[in-house]
C-alpha positions as CSV (number, residue, x, y, z in Angstrom):
1,M,0.0,0.0,0.0
2,E,1.3,3.4,-0.9
3,E,1.9,5.6,2.1
4,D,-0.4,8.6,1.5
5,F,0.2,10.1,4.9
6,D,3.6,10.1,6.5
7,K,2.2,12.3,9.2
8,V,-0.9,14.3,9.8
9,V,-0.3,17.9,10.8
10,L,-3.3,19.4,12.5
11,R,-2.9,23.1,12.8
12,V,-5.3,25.2,14.8
13,R,-5.1,29.0,14.7
14,W,-7.2,31.6,16.6
15,I,-8.6,34.2,14.1
16,D,-11.4,36.7,14.8
17,G,-12.2,35.1,18.1
18,R,-12.7,31.6,16.8
19,P,-10.6,28.5,16.0
20,R,-9.5,27.9,12.4
21,W,-8.2,24.5,11.4
22,R,-5.8,23.1,8.8
23,I,-4.9,19.5,8.1
24,N,-1.8,19.0,6.0
25,Q,-2.0,22.4,4.4
26,I,-5.8,22.1,3.7
27,D,-8.1,24.6,5.4
28,V,-11.1,23.0,7.2
29,D,-14.2,25.0,8.1
30,S,-15.5,23.4,11.2
31,L,-14.7,20.9,13.9
32,R,-17.2,18.5,12.3
33,D,-15.2,18.7,9.0
34,V,-12.0,18.1,10.9
35,R,-13.5,15.0,12.3
36,G,-14.7,13.8,8.9
37,R,-11.3,14.3,7.3
38,L,-9.5,12.6,10.2
39,E,-11.8,9.6,10.0
40,T,-11.1,9.3,6.3
41,I,-7.3,9.5,7.0
42,A,-7.7,6.9,9.8
43,E,-9.4,4.5,7.3
44,I,-6.4,4.7,5.1
45,K,-3.6,4.9,7.6
46,R,-4.6,4.7,11.3
47,D,-0.9,4.4,12.4
48,A,0.1,7.8,10.9
49,P,1.5,10.0,13.6
50,V,-0.7,13.1,14.3
51,I,1.1,16.3,15.1
52,L,-1.1,18.9,16.9
53,H,0.2,22.4,16.2
54,P,-1.9,25.0,18.0
55,D,-1.0,28.7,18.0
56,K,-0.3,30.0,21.4
57,E,-3.4,32.2,21.3
58,V,-5.7,29.2,21.0
59,P,-7.6,28.5,24.3
60,L,-6.5,25.3,25.9
61,G,-10.0,23.8,25.8
62,H,-9.9,23.8,22.0
63,V,-6.5,22.0,22.0
64,I,-7.8,19.4,24.4
65,D,-10.9,18.9,22.2
66,L,-8.7,18.2,19.2
67,Y,-6.5,15.8,21.2
68,D,-9.5,13.9,22.5
69,L,-11.0,13.8,19.0
70,T,-7.8,12.2,17.5
71,R,-7.8,9.6,20.3
72,L,-11.5,8.9,19.8
73,I,-11.0,8.3,16.1
74,G,-8.3,5.8,17.0
75,F,-5.0,7.5,16.3
76,E,-2.4,6.3,18.8
77,K,0.7,8.4,17.9
78,I,-0.3,12.0,18.9
79,Q,2.4,14.6,19.5
80,F,2.5,18.3,19.9
81,A,4.6,20.5,17.6
82,A,7.7,21.8,19.3
83,S,7.6,25.6,19.9
84,K,10.4,27.8,18.5
85,S,11.5,30.4,20.9
86,G,12.4,33.8,19.8
């Protein structure tokens, strides 16, 4: 099987007082759509590592929701992106 997803980068930004999501450079409009796309990826490659990359402005609750969602879908390798200082 061809490896379509070496890793899944799930970016969350805080824009105009609400979260905005991006999965592997593709903007996603809602948390429901995030779930749908992640479920599709999990069907193809459940063992792909997921890297959560929240901007520092994103409230912690939204980050926890994303983490919980990835676990619920069945991903096991979930990491947080390393912050660059400076």
